[in-house]
BAFI-3210 file (N, C-alpha, C; in Angstrom, 3 decimals, decimal comma, padded with zeros to 6 digits):
// residues 92
n [1|2|3|4|5|6|7|8|9|10|11|12|13|14|15|16|17|18|19|20|21|22|23|24|25|26|27|28|29|30|31|32|33|34|35|36|37|38|39|40|41|42|43|44|45|46|47|48|49|50|51|52|53|54|55|56|57|58|59|60|61|62|63|64|65|66|67|68|69|70|71|72|73|74|75|76|77|78|79|80|81|82|83|84|85|86|87|88|89|90|91|92]
n.u [089,560|088,334|090,157|090,985|090,563|089,425|089,062|088,036|087,633|087,387|086,523|087,202|086,901|089,533|088,932|086,889|088,395|090,154|088,300|087,312|089,654|090,214|087,939|088,265|090,597|089,772|088,110|089,912|090,557|091,737|091,678|090,575|089,210|087,400|085,906|084,863|083,262|081,363|080,142|078,938|076,960|077,489|078,117|080,878|082,504|083,911|087,378|088,299|089,356|092,627|092,213|089,869|090,848|092,551|090,738|089,388|091,417|092,017|089,495|089,530|091,668|090,454|089,011|090,906|091,405|090,032|087,122|083,646|081,701|079,491|080,078|082,333|081,169|079,488|081,468|082,745|080,538|080,135|082,590|082,267|080,071|081,297|083,342|081,749|080,474|082,503|084,848|084,423|083,994|081,480|078,980|077,859]
n.v [100,891|104,005|106,443|109,553|112,537|115,053|118,236|119,992|123,074|124,917|127,524|128,049|128,948|129,478|128,075|126,354|124,800|123,564|122,097|120,328|118,928|117,713|116,060|114,357|113,066|111,741|109,833|108,367|109,079|110,748|114,289|114,917|112,486|112,394|114,807|114,281|111,936|112,940|114,954|113,365|112,268|110,242|108,857|108,901|106,590|106,917|106,168|103,070|102,832|102,150|100,764|099,359|097,574|096,183|094,908|093,195|091,510|090,293|089,036|087,189|085,625|084,254|082,321|080,361|078,729|076,318|077,000|076,399|074,970|076,478|078,944|079,627|079,902|082,099|084,101|084,205|085,033|087,550|088,762|088,836|090,635|092,934|093,371|093,829|096,205|098,051|097,807|097,196|098,810|101,050|100,139|101,740]
n.w [039,339|038,390|036,660|037,975|036,628|036,575|038,155|041,086|042,669|045,683|047,927|051,318|054,790|057,226|059,601|058,716|056,945|058,735|060,238|058,347|057,703|060,156|060,464|058,188|058,848|061,120|060,011|058,698|056,028|053,053|052,527|050,051|049,440|051,555|051,179|048,666|049,166|050,977|049,430|047,555|048,973|050,738|054,026|055,688|057,800|061,139|061,768|063,181|066,567|068,169|070,442|070,029|068,053|069,722|071,421|069,696|068,944|071,483|071,894|069,735|070,590|072,665|071,447|070,984|073,105|075,205|075,306|075,534|072,902|072,386|073,610|072,165|069,595|070,169|070,711|068,157|066,548|067,684|066,967|064,180|063,934|065,019|063,117|060,805|061,613|062,211|060,691|057,974|054,918|053,950|051,666|048,977]
ca.u [089,065|088,391|091,213|090,408|091,221|088,772|089,487|087,191|088,246|086,434|087,145|086,678|087,577|090,556|088,254|086,228|089,408|090,618|087,250|087,321|090,897|090,065|086,946|088,832|091,576|089,050|087,580|091,028|090,451|092,352|090,730|089,818|088,295|086,361|085,005|084,074|082,250|080,355|079,457|078,128|075,944|077,973|078,466|082,089|082,614|085,162|088,257|088,310|090,488|093,537|091,577|088,913|091,603|093,055|089,605|089,052|092,499|091,671|088,327|089,982|092,510|089,603|088,621|092,025|091,605|089,102|085,775|082,571|081,335|078,500|080,805|083,140|080,285|079,119|082,635|082,921|079,440|080,450|083,666|081,686|079,284|082,240|083,930|080,767|080,068|083,555|085,930|084,099|083,583|080,050|078,748|076,864]
ca.v [102,198|105,015|107,542|110,854|113,599|116,243|118,886|121,015|123,979|125,667|128,330|127,857|129,773|128,611|127,255|125,288|123,893|122,812|121,127|119,268|118,103|116,880|115,020|113,483|112,258|110,861|108,791|107,674|109,394|111,947|115,381|114,782|111,416|112,780|115,779|113,593|111,066|113,755|115,626|112,393|111,714|109,143|109,187|108,114|106,164|107,158|104,990|102,358|103,168|101,033|100,010|098,430|096,510|095,319|094,166|092,132|090,519|089,496|088,101|086,119|084,743|083,447|081,094|079,436|077,851|075,739|077,412|075,481|075,247|077,548|080,234|079,961|080,415|083,449|085,012|084,363|085,850|088,933|089,372|089,123|091,894|094,054|093,550|094,491|097,460|099,014|097,613|097,079|100,086|101,107|099,903|102,667]
ca.w [039,708|037,336|036,819|038,423|035,839|036,755|039,437|041,611|043,641|046,414|048,973|052,683|055,789|057,939|060,569|057,872|056,406|059,944|060,625|057,289|057,937|061,376|060,144|057,308|059,628|062,050|059,224|058,003|054,646|052,611|052,506|048,797|049,500|052,490|050,597|047,581|049,756|051,607|048,306|046,842|049,794|051,732|055,356|056,033|059,260|061,804|061,716|064,540|067,439|068,461|071,565|069,389|067,500|070,849|071,951|068,754|069,115|072,702|071,645|068,861|071,392|073,488|070,681|070,892|074,265|076,185|075,419|075,051|071,526|072,395|073,928|070,992|068,514|070,515|070,431|066,712|066,088|068,110|066,154|062,892|064,090|065,202|061,839|059,901|062,109|062,353|059,856|056,537|054,356|053,574|050,214|048,420]
c.u [089,267|089,416|090,500|091,194|090,655|089,137|088,314|087,953|087,139|087,177|086,384|087,510|088,633|089,902|087,448|087,244|089,980|089,569|087,235|088,492|090,760|089,021|087,442|089,779|090,845|088,429|088,699|091,069|091,352|091,305|089,906|088,800|087,073|085,347|084,173|083,005|081,056|079,510|078,552|077,122|076,285|078,291|079,689|082,030|083,919|086,072|088,218|089,552|091,431|092,944|090,643|089,657|092,124|091,969|089,343|090,144|092,335|090,539|088,735|090,833|091,625|089,127|089,739|092,145|090,318|087,640|084,794|082,285|080,319|079,149|081,697|082,350|079,875|080,192|082,807|081,786|079,737|081,545|083,160|080,887|080,234|082,901|083,055|080,571|081,211|084,596|085,645|083,554|082,126|079,907|077,581|077,009]
c.v [103,163|106,056|108,899|111,920|114,956|116,909|119,926|121,864|124,698|126,450|128,137|128,774|128,854|127,688|126,104|124,248|122,975|121,738|119,937|118,372|117,168|115,699|113,949|112,549|111,317|109,645|107,976|107,919|110,623|113,032|115,204|113,714|111,729|113,754|115,126|112,719|111,863|114,442|114,673|111,702|110,561|109,675|108,379|107,759|106,663|105,936|104,417|102,760|101,933|100,195|098,997|097,275|095,553|094,408|092,965|091,046|089,604|088,540|086,940|085,116|083,780|082,162|080,009|078,453|077,555|076,319|076,381|075,858|076,392|078,906|080,585|080,559|081,887|084,470|085,285|085,223|087,265|089,571|089,676|090,468|093,092|094,435|094,303|095,905|098,556|098,943|097,557|098,382|099,967|100,889|100,804|102,869]
c.w [038,595|037,700|037,045|037,654|036,110|038,092|039,746|042,618|044,396|047,501|050,248|053,603|056,452|058,858|059,830|057,427|057,548|060,325|059,619|057,466|059,119|061,145|059,222|057,957|060,566|061,341|058,484|056,460|054,293|052,607|051,207|048,853|050,437|051,822|049,415|048,181|050,311|050,466|047,580|047,694|050,764|053,041|055,809|057,526|059,835|061,809|063,150|065,283|067,704|069,556|070,970|068,751|068,575|071,344|070,974|068,779|070,354|072,534|070,757|069,696|072,306|072,811|070,532|072,034|075,114|076,249|075,033|073,646|071,386|072,720|072,759|069,853|068,864|070,288|068,937|066,047|066,461|067,247|064,764|062,971|064,212|063,866|060,915|060,343|062,052|061,271|058,357|056,058|053,937|052,089|049,851|047,003]
res [m|k|e|k|k|e|r|l|e|l|r|v|t|k|s|e|k|n|a|i|c|r|k|a|a|k|c|g|l|t|i|s|e|y|v|r|k|r|a|l|g|y|e|p|r|g|a|p|t|d|a|l|f|d|i|t|v|k|l|s|e|l|t|n|g|g|l|s|s|e|a|e|k|a|v|l|d|l|l|t|d|i|r|k|a|f|f|e|s|e|a|k]
***
């Protein structure tokens, strides 16, 4: 990763700062990373919730016992889709 040596400063209102902080936290990013991504045209994803993690764990557990090969493949395909949609960072 390139070392970040340059600095930008900007002025915002209190409500704008609060909104930026909330949005950065929702995406699981620092404020700097959130603002940098947005300024460069990226659309950061919201961080997955704990409930989504719990669902994926339960789906994974299903593959450990007695499913038909077709059902197990369907569960594994679903887990792959969930991982791609919610857990992998966007490549841009």
